[in-house]
C-alpha positions in Angstrom: -5.3 4.2 -13.3 -4.4 1.2 -10.3 -0.3 1.1 -12.1 -0.1 4.6 -11.6 -1.4 4.9 -7.9 0.5 2.2 -6.9 3.8 3.7 -8.1 3.2 6.8 -6.5 2.4 5.1 -3.4 5.9 3.3 -2.9 7.9 6.0 -1.1 4.9 5.3 1.9 4.0 1.6 1.4 6.3 -0.2 -0.7 5.8 -3.5 0.2 1.7 -3.1 -0.6 3.0 -1.0 -3.9 5.2 -4.2 -5.0 2.2 -6.4 -4.4 -0.7 -4.2 -6.4 1.7 -3.8 -8.9 3.0 -7.8 -9.3 -1.3 -8.0 -9.9 -1.3 -6.1 -12.4 1.3 -8.5 -14.1 4.0 -5.0 -14.2 7.4 -4.5 -14.0 7.9 -0.9 -13.7 8.9 0.1 -10.9 9.8 4.0 -11.0 7.9 6.7 -11.8 9.4 7.8 -15.6 6.4 5.1 -15.9 4.0 7.1 -14.5 0.5 7.4 -17.3 2.3 4.9 -19.7 0.2 2.1 -20.2 2.3 -0.4 -20.7 0.4 -3.7 -18.6 1.7 -6.9 -20.6 -1.5 -9.8 -21.2 -3.6 -10.7 -18.0 -3.4 -9.4 -14.4 -3.1 -12.4 -11.5 -5.5 -14.2 -9.1 -6.3 -11.4 -7.1 -6.1 -11.6 -3.0 -6.4 -9.3 -0.2 -3.3 -6.9 0.4 -5.0 -4.4 3.1 -6.5 -6.4 6.7 -9.2 -5.3 7.8 -9.1 -3.6 11.4 -11.6 -4.7 13.5 -12.4 -2.5 16.9 -10.5 -4.8 19.1 -7.6 -4.0 17.3 -7.9 -0.3 16.5 -8.4 -0.1 20.8 -5.1 -2.5 21.1 -3.2 0.3 18.7 -5.0 3.5 20.7 -3.2 1.5 23.7 0.2 1.1 22.0 -0.2 4.9 20.6 -0.8 6.7 23.7 2.0 6.1 25.2 4.0 8.0 22.8 1.5 10.4 22.2 2.4 11.6 26.0 5.8 12.2 25.5 4.3 14.6 22.4 1.4 16.2 24.8 2.3 20.3 26.3 
């Protein structure tokens, strides 16, 4: 299931998808491999793929993106 989700995420977040597939020790990288259980041996040592967004980071992103959003307001 994790492999399938990683494959489905490829078009949207390719780097993160690749990290998940590497963690799973999975060589398959295309949609034809969906729903096939071809994992080899053990999974690799887990590590953090997504960093936690702190409140200060969210505020900073809001400030940066608000400048762009003004162009799209009515």
